[in-house]
C-alpha positions in Angstrom: 28.7 73.0 174.9 27.6 76.5 173.8 30.2 79.1 173.5 30.1 81.6 176.4 30.6 85.2 175.4 32.3 87.4 177.9 32.7 91.2 177.9 35.5 92.8 179.9 36.0 96.5 180.0 39.7 97.3 179.8 40.5 100.1 182.3 42.2 103.3 181.1 44.1 103.6 184.3 47.4 101.8 184.0 47.4 100.5 187.6 43.9 99.0 187.2 44.9 97.5 183.8 48.0 95.9 185.4 45.8 94.4 188.2 43.2 93.1 185.6 46.0 91.5 183.6 47.3 89.8 186.8 43.8 88.4 187.5 43.4 87.1 184.0 46.9 85.4 184.1 46.1 83.9 187.6 42.8 82.5 186.3 44.5 81.1 183.2 47.2 79.4 185.3 44.6 78.0 187.7 42.6 76.5 184.8 45.7 74.9 183.4 45.2 72.9 180.2 41.4 73.5 180.4 41.9 77.3 180.1 40.2 78.8 177.1 43.1 81.2 176.7 45.6 78.4 175.9 47.5 79.1 172.7 46.9 82.9 172.5 50.2 84.2 173.9 49.5 84.1 177.6 53.2 83.6 178.4 54.0 86.8 176.6 51.2 88.6 178.4 52.5 87.4 181.7 56.0 88.6 181.0 54.7 92.1 179.9 52.4 92.3 182.9 55.4 91.7 185.2 57.5 94.4 183.5 54.5 96.8 183.6 54.0 96.2 187.3 57.7 96.7 188.1 57.9 99.9 186.0 54.7 101.2 187.6 56.2 100.6 191.1 59.4 102.4 190.0 57.4 105.2 188.5 55.6 105.8 191.8 58.9 105.7 193.8 60.6 108.2 191.4 57.5 110.5 191.4 57.6 110.6 195.2 61.4 111.4 195.1 60.8 114.1 192.6 58.1 115.7 194.8 60.4 115.7 197.8 63.3 117.1 195.7 61.0 119.9 194.5 60.0 120.7 198.1 63.6 120.8 199.2 64.5 123.1 196.3 61.7 125.5 197.2 62.7 125.5 200.8 66.3 126.3 199.9 65.2 129.2 197.6 62.8 130.5 200.2 59.3 131.8 199.8 60.4 135.4 199.4 63.3 137.8 200.1 62.4 138.1 203.8 63.3 134.5 204.8 66.8 134.6 206.4 69.2 131.9 205.3 67.7 131.3 201.9 68.9 132.0 198.3 66.3 134.7 197.7 67.2 136.5 201.0 71.0 136.3 200.3 70.5 137.6 196.8 68.6 140.6 198.1 71.4 141.3 200.6 74.1 141.1 197.9 72.0 143.1 195.4 72.0 140.3 192.8 69.1 138.6 191.0 67.0 141.8 191.4 65.2 143.4 188.4 67.2 146.6 189.1 70.6 144.9 188.7 69.3 143.0 185.7 68.2 146.2 184.0 71.6 147.8 184.9 73.5 144.9 183.3 71.3 145.2 180.2 72.1 148.9 179.9 75.9 148.1 180.3 75.7 145.5 177.6 74.0 147.9 175.2 76.9 150.4 175.5 79.4 147.6 175.1 80.8 147.2 178.6 82.6 143.9 179.4 80.9 141.7 182.0 84.0 139.9 183.0 
């Protein structure tokens, strides 16, 4: 029987690569002992594909949580100093976190005043 040459493009996208590895492993298992991939470390590939798939799922979950946390942070800070009940509004009311108060503190530090 003539040897069949097969060309497979390996995707650069990790998710697509994980899916392709899953298909290769499934085909290898379906072919059983007749698989042309027998003896080239398919068990190791299957294990690594499983870990990659689990970590990819975890990555997606954590990415979503990070996006939500960033949105919550931005809402708490407020868009500007006019949104009542936010950090930026409160800091304006108290006169802190403004460039004027920062410049005044710098001047005090230059003349040796204690900030405690």
